[in-house]
N, C-alpha and C positions, 0 to 999 in steps of 0.2 A: 504494500500500500504506500502511495506517495504522500507528501505533506498535505495534500488537499483531501486525502481520504479515498481517492479513486484507485482502482486496481489496474495492473498492467504497467508497462514501461515503454518509453519511447525507444524505438529501435531504428537502425539504419534501413534505408529504403528497400534494399534487396533481401532483407532477412526473411520476409514471408516466402519469397521465391526459393531461397536456400532451404527453408523448412520443407517446402513442397518437394524439392529435389531429393530430400531424405525420406520421403514417403509419408509425411504427416500433413495435416491440413491446419494452418494457423487460424486463430480467431483474432481478428483485428478490427479496428475502426479508425477513421481519420479524425484527429483532434481538431477542435475549432481553434481560432487564433489565440484566445486567452489560455486555453489548456495547453496548447503547443508551447507558448512562451513559458508557462510555469514548468512544464515537463522538461524543456531545454535547460532551465535553471537547475532543476533536480539532476538532470543528466550531467551537467557541468560538475556538480559536486561529486557525483558518482565517478566520473572520469578522473577528476583530480585525486580522489582517494585512491583509485587504482594506480595512478602515476606515483603517488607517495609511497605505496607499498611495493612498487616494482624494483627489481635489481637493475644494475646498469645494462644488462643485456636486453631486458624487455622495456626499459624506460622510454627509449625513442618511439616505440610503437604506441605506448600509452600516451605519450606527449602528443603524438599525431592525433589520437582520439580527442584529446582536450582541444586541440586546434580545430578539429572538425566541428565540435560543438560551439566554439567561439565564433567560427565563421557563420554558423547557422543563427546564432544569437545576434550577430551583427546585422545579418540580413533582415531579421525580424524587426530590428531597430531602424531599418532603412539605411544602413551603412554598408557599402560594398567593401570588399577586402582591400582595395586600393585606398579608399578613404580611411579605413581602420589603420592601415600602415602609415598614412600621413599623420594621423593623430598620434600614433606611437612615436614616430620620428620627431614630431613637434615636442612631445613631452620629454623625449630623450635629449633633444637639443636644449630645452629649458632647464631640466632638472638632472640630466645625465642618465646613464643606463646602470648596469650592474657589473660591468666588466672589471672594475677596479676592486671588487670584493670588499668594499668598505662596510664595517659593522659599527653602528652608532651605539654608544653605551650611556648617553646622557650628556648633560652640560655641566660646566663648572661655574 
């Protein structure tokens, strides 16, 4: 059950087809816009948790799953991947990235 109390989970578009190829018949429905947005947010948490639990050999695949959900969320918000990258670049230009591995521990 998700945070809204509904059953099921958001899956990639080809999952029903893959299930059929394995001899089962999936039970699915298409979420409306509000449910889709909520389920994408839930999915992001799920994928981030899987990334955090992954070892170095599986982490890139899990990170790609996170990115897929981020792209879908951006689309729901009316932002294409190019726009999202420009926003990221702007923030990096203004505040920096994380390449220098700086850890802040407070002020004096």
